[in-house]
C-alpha positions as a Markdown table, in Angstrom:
| # | Residue | x | y | z |
|---|---|---|---|---|
| 1 | Met | -73.3 | -37.9 | 11.4 |
| 2 | Gln | -75.1 | -37.5 | 14.7 |
| 3 | Thr | -73.8 | -35.0 | 17.4 |
| 4 | Asn | -72.8 | -36.8 | 20.5 |
| 5 | Arg | -74.5 | -34.4 | 23.0 |
| 6 | Pro | -72.9 | -35.7 | 26.3 |
| 7 | Leu | -69.4 | -35.6 | 25.0 |
| 8 | Val | -69.8 | -32.3 | 23.3 |
| 9 | Leu | -71.3 | -30.8 | 26.5 |
| 10 | Ile | -68.3 | -32.1 | 28.4 |
| 11 | Ala | -65.9 | -30.4 | 25.9 |
| 12 | Leu | -67.9 | -27.2 | 26.2 |
| 13 | Ile | -67.9 | -27.3 | 30.0 |
| 14 | Leu | -64.1 | -27.7 | 30.1 |
| 15 | Ser | -63.7 | -24.8 | 27.6 |
| 16 | Met | -66.1 | -22.7 | 29.8 |
| 17 | Phe | -64.2 | -23.7 | 32.9 |
| 18 | Met | -61.0 | -22.5 | 31.3 |
| 19 | Ala | -62.4 | -19.1 | 30.4 |
| 20 | Ala | -64.2 | -18.7 | 33.7 |
| 21 | Ile | -61.2 | -19.6 | 35.9 |
| 22 | Glu | -59.0 | -17.2 | 33.9 |
| 23 | Gly | -60.9 | -14.2 | 35.1 |
| 24 | Thr | -61.1 | -15.1 | 38.8 |
| 25 | Ile | -57.6 | -16.7 | 39.1 |
| 26 | Val | -55.9 | -13.6 | 37.6 |
| 27 | Ala | -57.8 | -11.3 | 39.9 |
| 28 | Ala | -56.8 | -13.3 | 43.0 |
| 29 | Ala | -53.2 | -13.5 | 41.8 |
| 30 | Met | -52.8 | -9.8 | 40.8 |
| 31 | Pro | -51.5 | -8.5 | 44.1 |
| 32 | Asn | -48.6 | -11.0 | 43.9 |
| 33 | Ile | -48.0 | -10.3 | 40.2 |
| 34 | Val | -47.8 | -6.6 | 40.9 |
| 35 | Gly | -45.4 | -7.3 | 43.8 |
| 36 | Asp | -43.2 | -9.3 | 41.5 |
| 37 | Leu | -43.4 | -7.2 | 38.3 |
| 38 | Gly | -44.2 | -3.8 | 39.8 |
| 39 | Gly | -46.2 | -1.4 | 37.7 |
| 40 | Phe | -49.3 | -0.8 | 40.0 |
| 41 | Thr | -50.4 | 2.0 | 37.7 |
| 42 | Leu | -51.0 | -0.6 | 34.9 |
| 43 | Tyr | -53.1 | -2.7 | 37.3 |
| 44 | Ser | -56.4 | -2.0 | 35.5 |
| 45 | Trp | -54.8 | -2.4 | 32.1 |
| 46 | Val | -54.2 | -6.2 | 32.9 |
| 47 | Phe | -58.0 | -6.6 | 32.9 |
| 48 | Ser | -58.9 | -3.9 | 30.4 |
| 49 | Ser | -56.5 | -5.1 | 27.7 |
| 50 | Phe | -58.0 | -8.6 | 27.9 |
| 51 | Leu | -61.5 | -7.2 | 28.0 |
| 52 | Leu | -60.8 | -4.7 | 25.2 |
| 53 | Met | -60.0 | -7.5 | 22.7 |
| 54 | Gln | -62.7 | -9.8 | 24.0 |
| 55 | Ala | -65.3 | -7.0 | 23.6 |
| 56 | Ile | -64.4 | -6.0 | 20.1 |
| 57 | Thr | -64.1 | -9.6 | 18.8 |
| 58 | Thr | -67.2 | -11.2 | 20.5 |
| 59 | Met | -69.8 | -9.7 | 18.1 |
| 60 | Val | -67.5 | -10.6 | 15.1 |
| 61 | Tyr | -67.2 | -14.2 | 16.2 |
| 62 | Gly | -71.0 | -14.3 | 16.8 |
| 63 | Lys | -71.8 | -13.3 | 13.2 |
| 64 | Leu | -69.1 | -15.6 | 11.8 |
| 65 | Ala | -70.6 | -18.5 | 13.7 |
| 66 | Asp | -74.1 | -17.7 | 12.0 |
| 67 | Leu | -72.3 | -17.6 | 8.6 |
| 68 | Phe | -69.8 | -20.4 | 8.7 |
| 69 | Gly | -70.9 | -22.6 | 11.7 |
| 70 | Arg | -70.1 | -22.8 | 15.3 |
| 71 | Lys | -67.3 | -25.4 | 15.2 |
| 72 | Pro | -64.5 | -23.6 | 13.2 |
| 73 | Val | -65.1 | -20.3 | 15.0 |
| 74 | Phe | -64.9 | -22.0 | 18.4 |
| 75 | Met | -61.7 | -23.9 | 17.6 |
| 76 | Phe | -60.0 | -20.8 | 16.2 |
| 77 | Gly | -60.8 | -18.8 | 19.3 |
| 78 | Val | -59.6 | -21.5 | 21.7 |
| 79 | Ile | -56.3 | -21.9 | 19.8 |
| 80 | Ile | -55.6 | -18.1 | 20.0 |
| 81 | Phe | -56.5 | -18.1 | 23.6 |
| 82 | Leu | -54.0 | -20.8 | 24.4 |
| 83 | Ile | -51.2 | -19.1 | 22.6 |
| 84 | Gly | -52.0 | -16.0 | 24.6 |
| 85 | Ser | -52.0 | -18.0 | 27.8 |
| 86 | Phe | -48.6 | -19.5 | 27.1 |
| 87 | Leu | -47.1 | -16.1 | 26.4 |
| 88 | Cys | -48.7 | -14.5 | 29.6 |
| 89 | Gly | -46.8 | -17.1 | 31.7 |
| 90 | Leu | -43.5 | -15.9 | 30.1 |
| 91 | Ala | -44.1 | -12.2 | 30.8 |
| 92 | Asn | -41.2 | -10.4 | 32.5 |
| 93 | Ser | -42.8 | -7.0 | 32.9 |
| 94 | Met | -46.2 | -5.6 | 33.4 |
| 95 | Thr | -46.1 | -4.1 | 29.9 |
| 96 | Ala | -45.4 | -7.5 | 28.4 |
| 97 | Leu | -48.3 | -9.0 | 30.4 |
| 98 | Val | -50.7 | -6.4 | 29.1 |
| 99 | Val | -49.7 | -7.2 | 25.5 |
| 100 | Phe | -50.0 | -10.9 | 25.9 |
| 101 | Arg | -53.4 | -10.4 | 27.6 |
| 102 | Leu | -54.5 | -8.6 | 24.4 |
| 103 | Ile | -53.7 | -11.8 | 22.5 |
| 104 | Gln | -55.5 | -13.9 | 25.1 |
| 105 | Gly | -58.5 | -11.6 | 24.7 |
| 106 | Val | -58.7 | -12.2 | 21.0 |
| 107 | Gly | -59.3 | -15.8 | 21.6 |
| 108 | Ala | -61.6 | -15.3 | 24.5 |
| 109 | Gly | -64.0 | -13.4 | 22.4 |
| 110 | Ala | -65.1 | -16.7 | 20.8 |
| 111 | Ile | -65.3 | -19.0 | 23.8 |
| 112 | Gln | -68.2 | -18.0 | 26.0 |
| 113 | Pro | -70.7 | -16.8 | 23.3 |
| 114 | Ile | -70.0 | -19.6 | 20.9 |
| 115 | Val | -70.2 | -22.3 | 23.7 |
| 116 | Thr | -73.5 | -20.8 | 24.8 |
| 117 | Thr | -74.8 | -20.7 | 21.2 |
| 118 | Ile | -73.8 | -24.4 | 20.6 |
| 119 | Val | -75.8 | -25.4 | 23.7 |
| 120 | Gly | -78.8 | -23.3 | 22.4 |
| 121 | Asp | -78.5 | -25.3 | 19.1 |
| 122 | Met | -78.2 | -28.8 | 20.6 |
| 123 | Tyr | -81.2 | -28.6 | 23.0 |
| 124 | Thr | -84.9 | -27.9 | 22.8 |
| 125 | Ile | -86.5 | -24.9 | 24.5 |
| 126 | Arg | -87.5 | -26.8 | 27.6 |
| 127 | Glu | -84.0 | -28.5 | 27.8 |
| 128 | Arg | -82.3 | -25.3 | 27.1 |
| 129 | Ala | -83.5 | -23.5 | 30.2 |
| 130 | Lys | -82.0 | -26.2 | 32.4 |
| 131 | Val | -78.8 | -26.8 | 30.5 |
| 132 | Gln | -77.9 | -23.1 | 30.2 |
| 133 | Gly | -78.4 | -23.1 | 34.0 |
| 134 | Tyr | -76.0 | -25.9 | 34.4 |
| 135 | Leu | -73.6 | -24.2 | 32.0 |
| 136 | Ala | -73.7 | -21.1 | 34.1 |
| 137 | Ser | -73.2 | -23.3 | 37.1 |
| 138 | Val | -70.0 | -24.6 | 35.6 |
| 139 | Trp | -68.9 | -20.9 | 35.2 |
| 140 | Gly | -69.6 | -20.3 | 38.8 |
| 141 | Ile | -68.1 | -23.5 | 40.1 |
| 142 | Ser | -64.9 | -22.9 | 38.2 |
| 143 | Ser | -64.9 | -19.4 | 39.6 |
| 144 | Val | -65.1 | -20.8 | 43.1 |
| 145 | Ile | -61.9 | -22.8 | 42.4 |
| 146 | Gly | -60.2 | -19.9 | 40.6 |
| 147 | Pro | -59.6 | -17.6 | 43.5 |
| 148 | Leu | -58.7 | -20.3 | 45.9 |
| 149 | Leu | -56.4 | -22.0 | 43.3 |
| 150 | Gly | -54.9 | -18.7 | 42.4 |
| 151 | Gly | -54.1 | -18.0 | 46.0 |
| 152 | Ile | -52.5 | -21.4 | 46.4 |
| 153 | Ile | -50.4 | -21.1 | 43.2 |
| 154 | Val | -48.9 | -17.7 | 44.0 |
| 155 | Gln | -48.1 | -18.9 | 47.6 |
| 156 | Phe | -46.5 | -22.2 | 46.8 |
| 157 | Ala | -45.5 | -22.0 | 43.1 |
| 158 | Asp | -44.8 | -19.5 | 40.2 |
| 159 | Trp | -47.7 | -17.4 | 39.2 |
| 160 | Ala | -47.1 | -18.3 | 35.6 |
| 161 | Trp | -49.0 | -21.5 | 36.2 |
| 162 | Ile | -52.3 | -19.6 | 36.5 |
| 163 | Phe | -52.0 | -19.1 | 32.7 |
| 164 | Trp | -50.3 | -22.4 | 31.7 |
| 165 | Met | -52.9 | -24.6 | 33.4 |
| 166 | Asn | -55.3 | -23.4 | 30.6 |
| 167 | Ile | -53.4 | -25.4 | 28.0 |
| 168 | Pro | -54.5 | -29.0 | 28.7 |
| 169 | Leu | -58.1 | -27.9 | 29.2 |
| 170 | Gly | -58.2 | -26.1 | 25.8 |
| 171 | Ile | -56.7 | -28.9 | 23.9 |
| 172 | Ile | -59.3 | -31.4 | 25.3 |
| 173 | Gly | -62.1 | -28.9 | 24.5 |
| 174 | Ile | -60.9 | -28.6 | 20.9 |
| 175 | Ile | -60.7 | -32.3 | 20.4 |
| 176 | Gly | -64.2 | -32.9 | 21.9 |
| 177 | Val | -65.9 | -30.4 | 19.7 |
| 178 | Tyr | -64.0 | -31.3 | 16.5 |
| 179 | Arg | -64.7 | -35.1 | 16.8 |
| 180 | His | -68.3 | -35.1 | 18.2 |
| 181 | Phe | -70.1 | -31.9 | 17.2 |
| 182 | His | -71.8 | -32.0 | 13.8 |
| 183 | Glu | -73.8 | -29.2 | 12.2 |
| 184 | Asp | -75.5 | -28.6 | 8.9 |
| 185 | Ile | -74.2 | -25.4 | 7.2 |
| 186 | Thr | -75.9 | -24.1 | 4.1 |
| 187 | Lys | -73.9 | -23.9 | 0.9 |
| 188 | Glu | -75.1 | -20.5 | -0.1 |
| 189 | Lys | -72.6 | -17.7 | -0.7 |
| 190 | Lys | -71.4 | -16.1 | 2.5 |
| 191 | Ser | -71.4 | -12.3 | 2.8 |
| 192 | Ile | -69.0 | -10.9 | 5.4 |
| 193 | Asp | -69.5 | -7.3 | 6.7 |
| 194 | Tyr | -65.9 | -6.3 | 6.6 |
| 195 | Ile | -66.6 | -2.6 | 6.6 |
| 196 | Gly | -69.0 | -2.8 | 9.6 |
| 197 | Ser | -66.7 | -5.1 | 11.5 |
| 198 | Thr | -63.8 | -2.6 | 11.0 |
| 199 | Leu | -65.8 | 0.4 | 12.1 |
| 200 | Phe | -67.1 | -1.5 | 15.1 |
| 201 | Leu | -63.5 | -2.5 | 16.1 |
| 202 | Ile | -62.2 | 1.1 | 15.7 |
| 203 | Gly | -65.1 | 2.7 | 17.7 |
| 204 | Ile | -65.2 | 0.3 | 20.6 |
| 205 | Ser | -61.4 | 0.3 | 20.9 |
| 206 | Ala | -61.4 | 4.1 | 21.1 |
| 207 | Leu | -64.1 | 4.1 | 23.8 |
| 208 | Ile | -62.4 | 1.5 | 26.1 |
| 209 | Ile | -59.1 | 3.3 | 25.8 |
| 210 | Val | -60.8 | 6.5 | 26.9 |
| 211 | Phe | -62.2 | 4.8 | 30.0 |
| 212 | Val | -58.8 | 3.4 | 30.8 |
| 213 | Gln | -56.8 | 6.5 | 30.4 |
| 214 | Ala | -59.0 | 9.5 | 31.0 |
| 215 | Gly | -59.1 | 10.8 | 34.5 |
| 216 | Thr | -55.7 | 9.3 | 35.4 |
| 217 | Val | -53.2 | 9.4 | 32.7 |
| 218 | Trp | -55.2 | 12.0 | 30.7 |
| 219 | Gln | -57.5 | 14.8 | 31.7 |
| 220 | Trp | -61.1 | 14.4 | 30.6 |
| 221 | Thr | -60.7 | 17.6 | 28.6 |
| 222 | Ser | -57.3 | 16.7 | 27.0 |
| 223 | Ile | -56.9 | 16.5 | 23.2 |
| 224 | Glu | -56.3 | 12.7 | 23.4 |
| 225 | Thr | -59.6 | 12.1 | 25.3 |
| 226 | Ile | -61.6 | 14.4 | 23.1 |
| 227 | Ser | -60.1 | 13.0 | 19.9 |
| 228 | Leu | -60.8 | 9.4 | 20.9 |
| 229 | Leu | -64.4 | 10.2 | 21.9 |
| 230 | Leu | -64.9 | 11.9 | 18.5 |
| 231 | Leu | -63.5 | 8.8 | 16.8 |
| 232 | Phe | -65.9 | 6.6 | 18.7 |
| 233 | Ile | -68.9 | 8.8 | 17.8 |
| 234 | Ile | -68.0 | 9.0 | 14.1 |
| 235 | Ser | -67.2 | 5.3 | 13.9 |
| 236 | Met | -70.5 | 4.4 | 15.5 |
| 237 | Ile | -72.5 | 6.7 | 13.3 |
| 238 | Leu | -70.8 | 5.2 | 10.2 |
| 239 | Phe | -71.2 | 1.7 | 11.6 |
| 240 | Ile | -75.0 | 2.1 | 12.0 |
| 241 | Leu | -75.3 | 3.5 | 8.5 |
| 242 | Gln | -73.3 | 0.5 | 7.2 |
| 243 | Glu | -75.4 | -2.0 | 9.1 |
| 244 | Lys | -78.6 | -0.6 | 7.6 |
| 245 | Lys | -77.5 | -1.3 | 4.0 |
| 246 | Ala | -75.2 | -4.4 | 4.5 |
| 247 | Pro | -76.7 | -7.6 | 3.0 |
| 248 | Ser | -75.5 | -9.5 | 6.0 |
| 249 | Pro | -74.9 | -7.0 | 8.8 |
| 250 | Met | -72.5 | -7.9 | 11.6 |
| 251 | Met | -75.0 | -6.6 | 14.2 |
| 252 | Pro | -78.6 | -7.0 | 13.0 |
| 253 | Leu | -80.1 | -3.7 | 14.1 |
| 254 | Phe | -83.7 | -5.2 | 14.3 |
| 255 | Leu | -82.4 | -6.9 | 17.6 |
| 256 | Trp | -82.5 | -3.5 | 19.2 |
| 257 | Lys | -86.2 | -3.0 | 18.4 |
| 258 | Glu | -87.2 | -5.8 | 20.8 |
| 259 | Arg | -87.9 | -4.7 | 24.4 |
| 260 | Leu | -86.9 | -8.0 | 25.8 |
| 261 | Ile | -83.5 | -7.8 | 24.2 |
| 262 | Ile | -83.0 | -4.1 | 25.1 |
| 263 | Val | -83.8 | -4.6 | 28.8 |
| 264 | Ala | -81.7 | -7.8 | 29.1 |
| 265 | Asn | -78.7 | -6.2 | 27.3 |
| 266 | Leu | -78.8 | -3.0 | 29.4 |
| 267 | Ala | -79.1 | -4.9 | 32.7 |
| 268 | Thr | -76.3 | -7.2 | 31.5 |
| 269 | Leu | -74.1 | -4.1 | 30.8 |
| 270 | Leu | -74.6 | -2.8 | 34.3 |
| 271 | Ser | -74.1 | -6.2 | 36.0 |
| 272 | Gly | -70.8 | -6.4 | 34.1 |
| 273 | Val | -69.7 | -3.3 | 35.9 |
| 274 | Ile | -70.7 | -4.8 | 39.3 |
| 275 | Ile | -68.8 | -8.1 | 38.7 |
| 276 | Leu | -65.5 | -6.5 | 37.5 |
| 277 | Gly | -65.7 | -3.8 | 40.2 |
| 278 | Leu | -65.8 | -6.6 | 42.8 |
| 279 | Ser | -63.4 | -9.1 | 41.3 |
| 280 | Ser | -60.7 | -6.5 | 40.4 |
| 281 | Phe | -60.6 | -4.7 | 43.7 |
| 282 | Leu | -61.9 | -7.0 | 46.5 |
| 283 | Pro | -58.7 | -9.1 | 46.8 |
| 284 | Thr | -56.6 | -6.0 | 47.0 |
| 285 | Tyr | -58.9 | -4.6 | 49.7 |
| 286 | Val | -58.7 | -7.8 | 51.8 |
| 287 | Gln | -54.9 | -8.2 | 51.3 |
| 288 | Gly | -53.9 | -4.5 | 51.4 |
| 289 | Val | -56.3 | -3.0 | 53.9 |
| 290 | Met | -57.3 | -6.1 | 56.1 |
| 291 | Glu | -53.8 | -7.5 | 55.8 |
| 292 | Glu | -55.1 | -11.0 | 55.1 |
| 293 | Ser | -53.4 | -13.6 | 53.0 |
| 294 | Ala | -53.9 | -14.3 | 49.3 |
| 295 | Ile | -55.9 | -17.4 | 50.1 |
| 296 | Val | -58.3 | -15.5 | 52.4 |
| 297 | Ala | -58.7 | -12.8 | 49.8 |
| 298 | Gly | -59.5 | -15.6 | 47.3 |
| 299 | Phe | -62.1 | -17.0 | 49.7 |
| 300 | Ala | -63.8 | -13.5 | 50.0 |
| 301 | Leu | -64.2 | -13.3 | 46.3 |
| 302 | Ser | -65.0 | -17.0 | 45.6 |
| 303 | Thr | -68.2 | -16.9 | 47.6 |
| 304 | Met | -69.8 | -14.8 | 44.8 |
| 305 | Ser | -69.1 | -17.8 | 42.6 |
| 306 | Ile | -70.8 | -20.1 | 45.1 |
| 307 | Gly | -74.0 | -18.2 | 45.0 |
| 308 | Trp | -73.8 | -17.8 | 41.1 |
| 309 | Pro | -73.9 | -21.6 | 40.2 |
| 310 | Ile | -76.5 | -22.5 | 42.7 |
| 311 | Phe | -78.9 | -19.9 | 41.6 |
| 312 | Ser | -78.1 | -20.3 | 38.0 |
| 313 | Thr | -79.5 | -23.8 | 38.3 |
| 314 | Val | -82.4 | -22.5 | 40.3 |
| 315 | Ala | -83.1 | -19.9 | 37.5 |
| 316 | Gly | -83.2 | -22.6 | 34.9 |
| 317 | His | -86.2 | -24.2 | 36.7 |
| 318 | Leu | -87.8 | -20.9 | 37.8 |
| 319 | Val | -88.2 | -19.5 | 34.3 |
| 320 | Leu | -90.3 | -22.5 | 33.4 |
| 321 | Lys | -92.5 | -22.0 | 36.4 |
| 322 | Ile | -92.9 | -18.2 | 37.1 |
| 323 | Gly | -91.6 | -16.7 | 33.8 |
| 324 | Phe | -88.6 | -14.6 | 32.8 |
| 325 | Arg | -89.7 | -11.4 | 34.3 |
| 326 | Thr | -90.2 | -12.5 | 37.8 |
| 327 | Thr | -87.0 | -14.5 | 37.8 |
| 328 | Ala | -85.0 | -11.5 | 36.5 |
| 329 | Leu | -86.5 | -9.2 | 39.1 |
| 330 | Leu | -85.5 | -11.6 | 41.9 |
| 331 | Gly | -81.9 | -11.4 | 40.5 |
| 332 | Gly | -82.1 | -7.6 | 40.4 |
| 333 | Thr | -83.3 | -7.5 | 44.0 |
| 334 | Ala | -80.3 | -9.6 | 45.2 |
| 335 | Leu | -77.8 | -7.4 | 43.2 |
| 336 | Leu | -79.4 | -4.4 | 44.9 |
| 337 | Ile | -79.0 | -5.8 | 48.4 |
| 338 | Gly | -75.5 | -7.1 | 47.7 |
| 339 | Thr | -74.1 | -3.8 | 46.4 |
| 340 | Phe | -75.8 | -1.9 | 49.3 |
| 341 | Leu | -74.0 | -4.1 | 51.8 |
| 342 | Phe | -70.7 | -3.6 | 50.0 |
| 343 | Ser | -71.2 | 0.2 | 50.3 |
| 344 | Leu | -71.0 | -0.3 | 54.0 |
| 345 | Leu | -67.7 | -2.3 | 53.9 |
| 346 | Gly | -65.0 | -1.2 | 56.2 |
| 347 | Pro | -61.7 | -2.6 | 57.5 |
| 348 | Asp | -63.3 | -3.5 | 60.9 |
| 349 | Lys | -66.0 | -5.7 | 59.3 |
| 350 | Gly | -63.4 | -8.4 | 58.2 |
| 351 | Pro | -63.2 | -10.8 | 55.3 |
| 352 | Val | -66.3 | -12.8 | 56.4 |
| 353 | Tyr | -68.6 | -9.8 | 55.9 |
| 354 | Ala | -67.0 | -9.3 | 52.5 |
| 355 | Ala | -67.6 | -13.0 | 51.6 |
| 356 | Val | -71.3 | -12.7 | 52.6 |
| 357 | Cys | -71.7 | -9.7 | 50.4 |
| 358 | Ser | -70.0 | -11.5 | 47.5 |
| 359 | Phe | -72.4 | -14.5 | 47.9 |
| 360 | Ile | -75.5 | -12.2 | 47.6 |
| 361 | Val | -74.1 | -10.6 | 44.5 |
| 362 | Gly | -73.5 | -14.1 | 43.1 |
| 363 | Val | -77.1 | -15.0 | 43.8 |
| 364 | Gly | -78.2 | -12.0 | 41.8 |
| 365 | Met | -75.9 | -12.8 | 38.9 |
| 366 | Gly | -77.1 | -16.4 | 38.8 |
| 367 | Leu | -80.7 | -15.6 | 38.7 |
| 368 | Ser | -80.4 | -12.8 | 36.1 |
| 369 | Ser | -77.6 | -13.9 | 33.7 |
| 370 | Thr | -79.3 | -17.4 | 33.0 |
| 371 | Thr | -82.7 | -15.7 | 32.6 |
| 372 | Phe | -81.3 | -13.2 | 30.0 |
| 373 | Ile | -79.6 | -15.9 | 27.8 |
| 374 | Val | -82.5 | -18.3 | 27.8 |
| 375 | Ala | -85.0 | -15.6 | 27.1 |
| 376 | Ile | -83.0 | -14.1 | 24.2 |
| 377 | Gln | -82.3 | -17.6 | 22.6 |
| 378 | Asn | -86.0 | -18.4 | 22.9 |
| 379 | His | -86.8 | -15.1 | 21.2 |
| 380 | Val | -84.6 | -15.6 | 18.0 |
| 381 | Asp | -84.2 | -18.0 | 15.1 |
| 382 | Trp | -81.0 | -20.1 | 14.4 |
| 383 | Asn | -79.6 | -17.7 | 11.8 |
| 384 | Val | -79.4 | -14.8 | 14.3 |
| 385 | Arg | -78.9 | -16.8 | 17.5 |
| 386 | Gly | -75.1 | -16.5 | 17.3 |
| 387 | Ala | -75.3 | -12.7 | 16.9 |
| 388 | Ala | -78.0 | -12.3 | 19.5 |
| 389 | Thr | -76.2 | -14.4 | 22.1 |
| 390 | Ser | -72.9 | -12.7 | 21.3 |
| 391 | Leu | -74.5 | -9.3 | 21.7 |
| 392 | Asn | -75.6 | -10.0 | 25.2 |
| 393 | Met | -72.1 | -11.4 | 26.0 |
| 394 | Phe | -70.7 | -8.2 | 24.4 |
| 395 | Met | -72.7 | -6.0 | 26.7 |
| 396 | Arg | -71.4 | -7.7 | 29.8 |
| 397 | Ile | -67.9 | -7.4 | 28.5 |
| 398 | Ile | -68.3 | -3.8 | 27.8 |
| 399 | Gly | -69.7 | -3.4 | 31.2 |
| 400 | Ser | -66.7 | -5.2 | 32.7 |
| 401 | Ala | -64.3 | -3.1 | 30.7 |
| 402 | Val | -66.0 | 0.1 | 31.8 |
| 403 | Gly | -66.1 | -1.2 | 35.4 |
| 404 | Ala | -62.4 | -2.2 | 35.4 |
| 405 | Ser | -61.2 | 1.1 | 33.8 |
| 406 | Phe | -63.6 | 3.7 | 35.2 |
| 407 | Leu | -63.7 | 2.3 | 38.7 |
| 408 | Gly | -59.9 | 1.9 | 38.5 |
| 409 | Gly | -59.7 | 5.6 | 37.6 |
| 410 | Leu | -62.0 | 6.5 | 40.4 |
| 411 | Met | -59.8 | 4.5 | 42.8 |
| 412 | Asn | -56.6 | 6.2 | 41.7 |
| 413 | Gln | -58.3 | 9.6 | 41.7 |
| 414 | Gln | -59.5 | 9.2 | 45.2 |
| 415 | Met | -56.2 | 7.9 | 46.5 |
| 416 | Gln | -54.4 | 10.8 | 45.1 |
| 417 | Lys | -56.9 | 13.2 | 46.7 |
| 418 | Tyr | -56.4 | 11.5 | 50.0 |
| 419 | Phe | -52.7 | 11.6 | 49.9 |
| 420 | Gln | -52.5 | 15.3 | 49.1 |
| 421 | Asn | -54.0 | 16.2 | 52.4 |
| 422 | Lys | -51.6 | 14.1 | 54.4 |
| 423 | Glu | -48.3 | 15.2 | 56.0 |
| 424 | Val | -46.7 | 11.8 | 55.4 |
| 425 | Asn | -44.9 | 11.7 | 52.1 |
| 426 | Val | -46.6 | 8.9 | 50.2 |
| 427 | Asn | -48.2 | 8.6 | 46.7 |
| 428 | Ile | -50.3 | 6.1 | 44.7 |
| 429 | Ser | -47.2 | 4.1 | 43.7 |
| 430 | Asn | -46.6 | 3.2 | 47.3 |
| 431 | Thr | -49.7 | 1.0 | 47.2 |
| 432 | Asp | -47.4 | -1.8 | 45.9 |
| 433 | Leu | -46.0 | -2.0 | 49.5 |
| 434 | Leu | -49.4 | -3.3 | 50.8 |
| 435 | Leu | -49.3 | -6.2 | 48.5 |
| 436 | Asp | -45.9 | -7.6 | 49.6 |
| 437 | Glu | -45.4 | -8.6 | 53.2 |
| 438 | Asp | -41.6 | -8.2 | 53.0 |
| 439 | Met | -41.9 | -4.7 | 51.6 |
| 440 | Arg | -44.2 | -3.7 | 54.4 |
| 441 | Gln | -41.4 | -4.0 | 56.8 |
| 442 | Asn | -39.3 | -1.3 | 55.0 |
| 443 | Val | -41.8 | 1.6 | 55.8 |
| 444 | Thr | -42.8 | 3.3 | 59.0 |
| 445 | Ala | -46.0 | 2.5 | 60.9 |
| 446 | Asp | -47.4 | 5.9 | 60.0 |
| 447 | Glu | -46.6 | 5.5 | 56.3 |
| 448 | Leu | -48.1 | 2.0 | 56.2 |
| 449 | Leu | -51.3 | 3.3 | 58.0 |
| 450 | Thr | -51.7 | 6.2 | 55.7 |
| 451 | Ile | -51.4 | 4.0 | 52.6 |
| 452 | Gln | -54.0 | 1.5 | 54.0 |
| 453 | Asp | -56.3 | 4.4 | 55.0 |
| 454 | Gly | -55.9 | 5.9 | 51.5 |
| 455 | Leu | -56.7 | 2.6 | 49.8 |
| 456 | Ser | -59.7 | 2.1 | 52.1 |
| 457 | Phe | -61.0 | 5.6 | 51.4 |
| 458 | Ala | -60.7 | 5.2 | 47.6 |
| 459 | Leu | -62.3 | 1.8 | 47.5 |
| 460 | His | -65.2 | 3.0 | 49.8 |
| 461 | His | -66.0 | 5.4 | 47.0 |
| 462 | Val | -65.8 | 2.6 | 44.4 |
| 463 | Tyr | -68.3 | 0.5 | 46.4 |
| 464 | Gln | -70.7 | 3.4 | 46.7 |
| 465 | Gly | -70.6 | 3.7 | 43.0 |
| 466 | Leu | -71.4 | 0.0 | 42.6 |
| 467 | Phe | -74.5 | 0.5 | 44.8 |
| 468 | Ile | -75.7 | 3.2 | 42.4 |
| 469 | Ile | -75.2 | 0.7 | 39.6 |
| 470 | Gly | -77.2 | -1.8 | 41.6 |
| 471 | Ile | -80.1 | 0.6 | 41.9 |
| 472 | Leu | -80.1 | 1.4 | 38.1 |
| 473 | Thr | -80.1 | -2.4 | 37.3 |
| 474 | Phe | -83.1 | -3.0 | 39.4 |
| 475 | Ile | -85.0 | -0.1 | 37.8 |
| 476 | Ile | -84.3 | -1.3 | 34.2 |
| 477 | Leu | -85.5 | -4.8 | 35.1 |
| 478 | Leu | -88.9 | -3.3 | 36.0 |
| 479 | Phe | -89.4 | -2.9 | 32.3 |
| 480 | Phe | -88.7 | -6.6 | 31.4 |
| 481 | Pro | -91.7 | -7.9 | 29.4 |
| 482 | Lys | -93.9 | -10.7 | 30.7 |
| 483 | Val | -93.1 | -13.7 | 28.5 |
| 484 | Thr | -92.6 | -17.5 | 29.2 |
| 485 | Pro | -90.7 | -20.1 | 27.3 |
| 486 | Asp | -94.0 | -21.2 | 25.6 |
| 487 | Asp | -95.1 | -17.8 | 24.2 |
| 488 | Ala | -91.8 | -16.1 | 23.4 |
| 489 | Lys | -92.0 | -15.2 | 19.7 |
| 490 | Lys | -89.3 | -15.7 | 17.1 |
| 491 | Ile | -87.5 | -12.9 | 15.2 |
């Protein structure tokens, strides 16, 4: 049977929309969720728990897709994602929400990498550059709608609907792929790298938990932190040894011998830190420090997703004309400029300034992310395309997890430092007050100003950190090899 490419693409677009809108709609709604459920200290865990499971399953799904085909892996992931979404809407505490986000993350690990891999399978090299740009545009467009829709939902309805709206989209995506996508899978015996997968899951889980807990809940020199870091190092050493001898390794190590893949993955890791650093904390800054509404906060973040789709589409055309390296460097330049402008952000600059900075970062993400995916898929054969695509997605997820946890820890640390030097008796838990207009009325003007200044002080350090990440990203992209879609070799 022939694959119906237009109908499959529509199903994939809806699934990508569902995954993309989930990230931004939750970020925009988090101030209101915290105001309802409390638990500001678990703020970063709402993002990190989702990213933890997404990170440790993405590579597994990519390898399974190379072994058993894209369709069954995609459908399984979407079903788990929908179960998690339904449960998130029922959460009655921040702890329950974190647990249900873990389930959601298990499903999310399959969606974006497998969708991107299916597109790589269905289209030729020339078509792929444009279609991947369109697919990234869908990610961006849905992200535009996400913050605005999130602001509207939490203002006029129950925040549970930011999770429940995924269900009809996911069902349509499953039906479309099941009925209209057909692939030829070889009948040879499949070999699953169970040992490698287990070691990978243990090691990455330990690393992300360290980033979330160390510096805030635990000291960096505590027995918990050191034990988990040792577990990570030991697991990764054993993982690499296992991958060298496994007949069908979960992560083919030869991918790390290619300069194109190394540079693309390292730049993707750093850009993941930038994206989560902005999407996690910008709405809180706009609402808590600038005292704007959830809708305005959503607007300030959504402009990043306006620049992203526009320049993802542009990147799909540019790589065919000026090559991968030049297009990637243009993206790195935009990220550098955007993060620099964010490092200058202050309460007096207002939400419009924040929105412009977000747009420029979106331009950089659009130019770079599409370029990386197309370059990598052109560089590998079908039997490792799922693993190579998932590896790039994994690096962004790890970057996002590090960004959400490390930058969250930096924010909490700087706020505690700020409050220690103040005569007004406030602490980090009082930040909840900034995110609820009614609760603001219950504190004195001095207390409110101190809390706002503390949050502004802390987030200024976060944005300075993002600028440093922007510099490193640009430097790494200087080493991107000069290849075009026509001369990229296959490995």
